[in-house]
OpenMM code with the backbone's topology and positions (N, CA, C; nanometers):
from openmm import Vec3, app, unit

residues = "UNK UNK UNK UNK UNK UNK UNK UNK UNK UNK UNK UNK UNK UNK UNK UNK UNK UNK UNK UNK UNK UNK UNK UNK UNK UNK UNK UNK UNK UNK UNK UNK UNK UNK UNK UNK UNK UNK UNK UNK UNK UNK UNK UNK UNK UNK UNK UNK UNK UNK UNK UNK UNK UNK UNK UNK UNK UNK UNK UNK UNK UNK UNK UNK UNK UNK UNK UNK UNK UNK UNK UNK UNK".split()
positions = [
    Vec3(5.3218, -3.8906, 4.9383),
    Vec3(5.3869, -3.9135, 4.8060),
    Vec3(5.4870, -3.8095, 4.7519),
    Vec3(5.5815, -3.8382, 4.7021),
    Vec3(5.6826, -3.7346, 4.7049),
    Vec3(5.6715, -3.6712, 4.5888),
    Vec3(5.6550, -3.7749, 4.4734),
    Vec3(5.6633, -3.7053, 4.3361),
    Vec3(5.5186, -3.7474, 4.2541),
    Vec3(5.5356, -3.7427, 4.1105),
    Vec3(5.4349, -3.7745, 4.0227),
    Vec3(5.4207, -3.9489, 4.0201),
    Vec3(5.2987, -3.9800, 4.0068),
    Vec3(5.2599, -4.1274, 3.9933),
    Vec3(5.3296, -4.1445, 3.8379),
    Vec3(5.3631, -4.2756, 3.8219),
    Vec3(5.4232, -4.3166, 3.7023),
    Vec3(5.3647, -4.4696, 3.6961),
    Vec3(5.3354, -4.5167, 3.5276),
    Vec3(5.3084, -4.6410, 3.5110),
    Vec3(5.4181, -4.7194, 3.5366),
    Vec3(5.3937, -4.8491, 3.6005),
    Vec3(5.5018, -4.9690, 3.6222),
    Vec3(5.5703, -4.9178, 3.7478),
    Vec3(5.5537, -4.8015, 3.8466),
    Vec3(5.5770, -4.7746, 3.9659),
    Vec3(5.5072, -4.8800, 4.0617),
    Vec3(5.5872, -4.9208, 4.1528),
    Vec3(5.5282, -4.9772, 4.3049),
    Vec3(5.5428, -4.9145, 4.4215),
    Vec3(5.3931, -4.9045, 4.4606),
    Vec3(5.3723, -4.8107, 4.6109),
    Vec3(5.3522, -4.9322, 4.6946),
    Vec3(5.3198, -4.8843, 4.8469),
    Vec3(5.2600, -4.9610, 4.9251),
    Vec3(5.1489, -4.8644, 5.0171),
    Vec3(5.0548, -4.9689, 5.0524),
    Vec3(4.9470, -4.9003, 5.1772),
    Vec3(4.9574, -4.9798, 5.2827),
    Vec3(4.9399, -4.9483, 5.3937),
    Vec3(4.9253, -5.0027, 5.5077),
    Vec3(4.7915, -5.0832, 5.5354),
    Vec3(4.7417, -5.1855, 5.5835),
    Vec3(4.6306, -5.2209, 5.5753),
    Vec3(4.5580, -5.1689, 5.7256),
    Vec3(4.4302, -5.1356, 5.6801),
    Vec3(4.3637, -5.0490, 5.7810),
    Vec3(4.3199, -5.1400, 5.9157),
    Vec3(4.2986, -5.2614, 5.8959),
    Vec3(4.2670, -5.3654, 5.9951),
    Vec3(4.4007, -5.3834, 6.0844),
    Vec3(4.5019, -5.3880, 6.0350),
    Vec3(4.6221, -5.4390, 6.0803),
    Vec3(4.7468, -5.3647, 6.0341),
    Vec3(4.8075, -5.2664, 6.1152),
    Vec3(4.9004, -5.1714, 6.1150),
    Vec3(5.0426, -5.2515, 6.0461),
    Vec3(5.0370, -5.3976, 6.1319),
    Vec3(5.1768, -5.4650, 6.1202),
    Vec3(5.1793, -5.5267, 5.9581),
    Vec3(5.0698, -5.4997, 5.8690),
    Vec3(5.0525, -5.5677, 5.7483),
    Vec3(5.0416, -5.4622, 5.6111),
    Vec3(5.0915, -5.4959, 5.5183),
    Vec3(5.0886, -5.3774, 5.4046),
    Vec3(5.0597, -5.4746, 5.2652),
    Vec3(5.0017, -5.3880, 5.1580),
    Vec3(5.0028, -5.4217, 5.0385),
    Vec3(5.0765, -5.3644, 4.9328),
    Vec3(5.1451, -5.4263, 4.8326),
    Vec3(5.2030, -5.3541, 4.7405),
    Vec3(5.1276, -5.3119, 4.6200),
    Vec3(5.1268, -5.1950, 4.5500),
    Vec3(5.0343, -5.1601, 4.4706),
    Vec3(5.1087, -5.1091, 4.3457),
    Vec3(5.0902, -5.1756, 4.1975),
    Vec3(5.1739, -5.1397, 4.1024),
    Vec3(5.0623, -5.0752, 3.9870),
    Vec3(5.1264, -4.9746, 3.9662),
    Vec3(5.0202, -4.8970, 3.8536),
    Vec3(5.0575, -4.9429, 3.7056),
    Vec3(4.9392, -4.9896, 3.6701),
    Vec3(4.9376, -5.0333, 3.5109),
    Vec3(4.8722, -4.9705, 3.4380),
    Vec3(4.9258, -4.9189, 3.3354),
    Vec3(4.8659, -4.8204, 3.2213),
    Vec3(4.7825, -4.9137, 3.1454),
    Vec3(4.6388, -4.8923, 3.1102),
    Vec3(4.5439, -4.9504, 3.0184),
    Vec3(4.5468, -4.8686, 2.8987),
    Vec3(4.6131, -4.9447, 2.7819),
    Vec3(4.5985, -4.8487, 2.6753),
    Vec3(4.4699, -4.8249, 2.6364),
    Vec3(4.3849, -4.9308, 2.6429),
    Vec3(4.2493, -4.9203, 2.5928),
    Vec3(4.1506, -4.8120, 2.6541),
    Vec3(4.1666, -4.7802, 2.8009),
    Vec3(4.1048, -4.6839, 2.8455),
    Vec3(4.2051, -4.5656, 2.8570),
    Vec3(4.3116, -4.5527, 2.8315),
    Vec3(4.3893, -4.4563, 2.8596),
    Vec3(4.3843, -4.4138, 3.0021),
    Vec3(4.3957, -4.5081, 3.0934),
    Vec3(4.3897, -4.4721, 3.2466),
    Vec3(4.4784, -4.5611, 3.2975),
    Vec3(4.5201, -4.5326, 3.4530),
    Vec3(4.6269, -4.6013, 3.5357),
    Vec3(4.5329, -4.7027, 3.6103),
    Vec3(4.5623, -4.8132, 3.6352),
    Vec3(4.4795, -4.9145, 3.7053),
    Vec3(4.5749, -4.9595, 3.8240),
    Vec3(4.5443, -4.9649, 3.9466),
    Vec3(4.6079, -5.0273, 4.0525),
    Vec3(4.5981, -5.1785, 4.0390),
    Vec3(4.7317, -5.2492, 4.0375),
    Vec3(4.7256, -5.4006, 4.0967),
    Vec3(4.7564, -5.4098, 4.2240),
    Vec3(4.6798, -5.4740, 4.2961),
    Vec3(4.7024, -5.4901, 4.4441),
    Vec3(4.7388, -5.6361, 4.4944),
    Vec3(4.8369, -5.6326, 4.5755),
    Vec3(4.8641, -5.7684, 4.6058),
    Vec3(4.8013, -5.8144, 4.7206),
    Vec3(4.8053, -5.9174, 4.7809),
    Vec3(4.7639, -5.9683, 4.9043),
    Vec3(4.8437, -5.9222, 4.9938),
    Vec3(4.7694, -5.9103, 5.1509),
    Vec3(4.8611, -5.8505, 5.2359),
    Vec3(4.9726, -5.9200, 5.2780),
    Vec3(5.0806, -5.8724, 5.3231),
    Vec3(5.1987, -5.9327, 5.3620),
    Vec3(5.2347, -5.8642, 5.5084),
    Vec3(5.2731, -5.9418, 5.5743),
    Vec3(5.3005, -5.9016, 5.7156),
    Vec3(5.4696, -5.8788, 5.7374),
    Vec3(5.4787, -5.7294, 5.7688),
    Vec3(5.6215, -5.6982, 5.7860),
    Vec3(5.6208, -5.5460, 5.7625),
    Vec3(5.7483, -5.4922, 5.7455),
    Vec3(5.7346, -5.3329, 5.7233),
    Vec3(5.7757, -5.3181, 5.5664),
    Vec3(5.7167, -5.2368, 5.5095),
    Vec3(5.7577, -5.2020, 5.3647),
    Vec3(5.8718, -5.1862, 5.3443),
    Vec3(5.9489, -5.2041, 5.2163),
    Vec3(6.0840, -5.2017, 5.2032),
    Vec3(6.0885, -5.0118, 5.1915),
    Vec3(6.2278, -4.9610, 5.2121),
    Vec3(6.2494, -4.8337, 5.2166),
    Vec3(6.2212, -4.7637, 5.0883),
    Vec3(6.2426, -4.8472, 4.9834),
    Vec3(6.2596, -4.8034, 4.8402),
    Vec3(6.1289, -4.7751, 4.7898),
    Vec3(6.0046, -4.8308, 4.8722),
    Vec3(5.8729, -4.8197, 4.8251),
    Vec3(5.8099, -4.6593, 4.8818),
    Vec3(5.7180, -4.6181, 4.8006),
    Vec3(5.6585, -4.5088, 4.8514),
    Vec3(5.5337, -4.5344, 4.8936),
    Vec3(5.4762, -4.4531, 5.0104),
    Vec3(5.3404, -4.4925, 5.0566),
    Vec3(5.2367, -4.4139, 4.9373),
    Vec3(5.1426, -4.4862, 4.9060),
    Vec3(5.0329, -4.4159, 4.8252),
    Vec3(4.9354, -4.3585, 4.9161),
    Vec3(4.8908, -4.2348, 4.8571),
    Vec3(4.7961, -4.1845, 4.9497),
    Vec3(4.6638, -4.2563, 4.9369),
    Vec3(4.5999, -4.2713, 5.0483),
    Vec3(4.4507, -4.3426, 5.0340),
    Vec3(4.3494, -4.2830, 4.9497),
    Vec3(4.3552, -4.1645, 4.9141),
    Vec3(4.2615, -4.0762, 4.8358),
    Vec3(4.2928, -4.1208, 4.6917),
    Vec3(4.4328, -4.1166, 4.6917),
    Vec3(4.4430, -4.1265, 4.5186),
    Vec3(4.4153, -4.2750, 4.4816),
    Vec3(4.4486, -4.3734, 4.5914),
    Vec3(4.4449, -4.5137, 4.5503),
    Vec3(4.2791, -4.5217, 4.5305),
    Vec3(4.1988, -4.4531, 4.6023),
    Vec3(4.0517, -4.4852, 4.5755),
    Vec3(3.9981, -4.4042, 4.4704),
    Vec3(4.0784, -4.3273, 4.4067),
    Vec3(4.0400, -4.2498, 4.2866),
    Vec3(4.0785, -4.3305, 4.1746),
    Vec3(4.1825, -4.3915, 4.1808),
    Vec3(4.2534, -4.4954, 4.0713),
    Vec3(4.1619, -4.6298, 4.0803),
    Vec3(4.1054, -4.6405, 4.1690),
    Vec3(4.0205, -4.7485, 4.1826),
    Vec3(3.8845, -4.7484, 4.1244),
    Vec3(3.8166, -4.6244, 4.0968),
    Vec3(3.7049, -4.5861, 4.0564),
    Vec3(3.7199, -4.5365, 3.9084),
    Vec3(3.8234, -4.5460, 3.8475),
    Vec3(3.8251, -4.4999, 3.6968),
    Vec3(3.7592, -4.6349, 3.6109),
    Vec3(3.6824, -4.5731, 3.5180),
    Vec3(3.6130, -4.6852, 3.4439),
    Vec3(3.7030, -4.7979, 3.3754),
    Vec3(3.6696, -4.9214, 3.4006),
    Vec3(3.7197, -5.0330, 3.3235),
    Vec3(3.7362, -5.0089, 3.1649),
    Vec3(3.6288, -4.9545, 3.1031),
    Vec3(3.6517, -4.9493, 2.9624),
    Vec3(3.5561, -4.8574, 2.9061),
    Vec3(3.5805, -4.7952, 2.7808),
    Vec3(3.4887, -4.6980, 2.7482),
    Vec3(3.3923, -4.7411, 2.6468),
    Vec3(3.3546, -4.8364, 2.6240),
    Vec3(3.2542, -4.9115, 2.5718),
    Vec3(3.1029, -4.8687, 2.6207),
    Vec3(3.0664, -4.8176, 2.5037),
    Vec3(2.9131, -4.7685, 2.5390),
    Vec3(2.8161, -4.8734, 2.5000),
    Vec3(2.7174, -4.9139, 2.5629),
    Vec3(2.6381, -5.0057, 2.5185),
    Vec3(2.4737, -4.9560, 2.4835),
] * unit.nanometer
topology = app.Topology()
chain = topology.addChain("A")
for resn in residues:
    res = topology.addResidue(resn, chain)
    for name in ("N", "CA", "C"):
        topology.addAtom(name, app.Element.getBySymbol(name[0]), res)
């Protein structure tokens, strides 16, 4: 990734089981948890568009582990 991550920005990641396919990832800001949540598309066969940046697999994994809510039970 070249720069900072931003809400609403769209990135891509290559599918680990088939490098001819990729998924687009939109980062959505959740105001209730004050965190970014990835919205991940179904796999698409082809080459990612040049205007999309590849997201780091480590960063994507961290974003997916952010709690969904701050509710204490």
